[in-house]
C-alpha positions as MATLAB code, in Angstrom:
seq = 'MKRSRFTEEQIIRILKEHQAGLSAADTCRKHGISDATFYKWRSKYGGLEVSDARKLKGLEDENRKLKKLLAESMMDNATLKEMLTKNF';
ca = [
      37.630   65.947   34.244;
      34.772   66.989   36.571;
      31.349   66.479   35.716;
      29.037   69.146   35.946;
      26.005   68.908   38.062;
      23.850   70.839   35.310;
      22.876   68.988   32.041;
      23.061   70.852   28.853;
      19.419   70.886   28.686;
      19.238   72.604   32.251;
      22.166   75.040   31.349;
      20.273   76.074   27.983;
      16.987   76.389   29.973;
      18.900   78.671   32.580;
      20.117   80.833   30.044;
      16.819   81.341   28.544;
      15.241   82.283   31.591;
      17.987   85.255   31.734;
      16.952   86.267   28.117;
      13.636   86.624   29.079;
      14.271   89.197   31.096;
      15.441   87.983   34.281;
      18.965   89.748   35.497;
      22.019   87.894   35.576;
      22.479   88.151   39.523;
      19.153   87.081   40.016;
      19.583   83.762   37.604;
      22.596   82.979   39.370;
      21.232   82.984   42.630;
      17.908   81.281   42.161;
      20.000   78.078   40.473;
      23.111   78.538   42.843;
      25.628   79.410   40.270;
      28.434   81.615   40.002;
      28.810   84.870   37.823;
      31.718   83.236   36.395;
      29.742   79.927   35.720;
      26.874   81.988   34.141;
      29.063   83.682   31.903;
      31.216   81.070   30.791;
      28.214   78.915   29.762;
      26.965   82.024   28.355;
      29.691   82.380   25.850;
      29.519   78.538   25.154;
      25.708   77.933   24.824;
      24.588   81.171   24.304;
      21.934   80.799   21.197;
      22.101   77.469   21.267;
      18.892   75.035   21.347;
      19.106   71.732   22.968;
      19.428   69.407   19.951;
      22.365   71.651   18.976;
      23.831   71.349   22.146;
      23.413   67.575   21.786;
      25.381   67.818   18.756;
      28.049   69.914   20.213;
      28.564   67.243   22.730;
      28.832   64.211   20.169;
      31.301   66.576   18.129;
      33.355   67.274   21.062;
      33.431   63.471   21.838;
      34.598   62.612   18.307;
      37.209   65.240   18.145;
      38.832   64.001   21.588;
      38.912   60.484   20.183;
      40.638   61.522   16.779;
      43.050   63.734   18.874;
      44.033   60.662   20.748;
      44.132   58.364   17.573;
      46.344   61.082   16.181;
      48.843   60.948   19.189;
      49.092   57.728   19.531;
      50.142   57.257   15.716;
      52.772   60.024   15.925;
      54.147   58.132   18.766;
      54.283   55.026   16.709;
      55.990   56.831   14.277;
      58.500   58.261   16.455;
      59.236   54.803   17.925;
      59.845   53.281   14.378;
      61.943   56.109   13.554;
      64.261   55.862   16.534;
      64.511   52.183   16.141;
      65.392   52.428   12.332;
      68.107   54.949   13.356;
      69.511   52.586   16.147;
      70.061   49.715   13.631;
      71.923   51.677   10.941;
];
């Protein structure tokens, strides 16, 4: 996964500049980002504070780990079932 060159704190600061009255085009030009990136950030981080963004990041990491554990256990289950059907 590609790592962003902006942290969550920087993204939230950029979005707050826009909320303060700077237009979206000017904000994008000032920070060197595309319009699509700006609107994607706004949909994900709009209305969040820095502490909320950190919590969100932590929850996304935990969710990713849990999904990986679930996939591994399902694979183990399928392997065991396959081995049982071959024996009988």
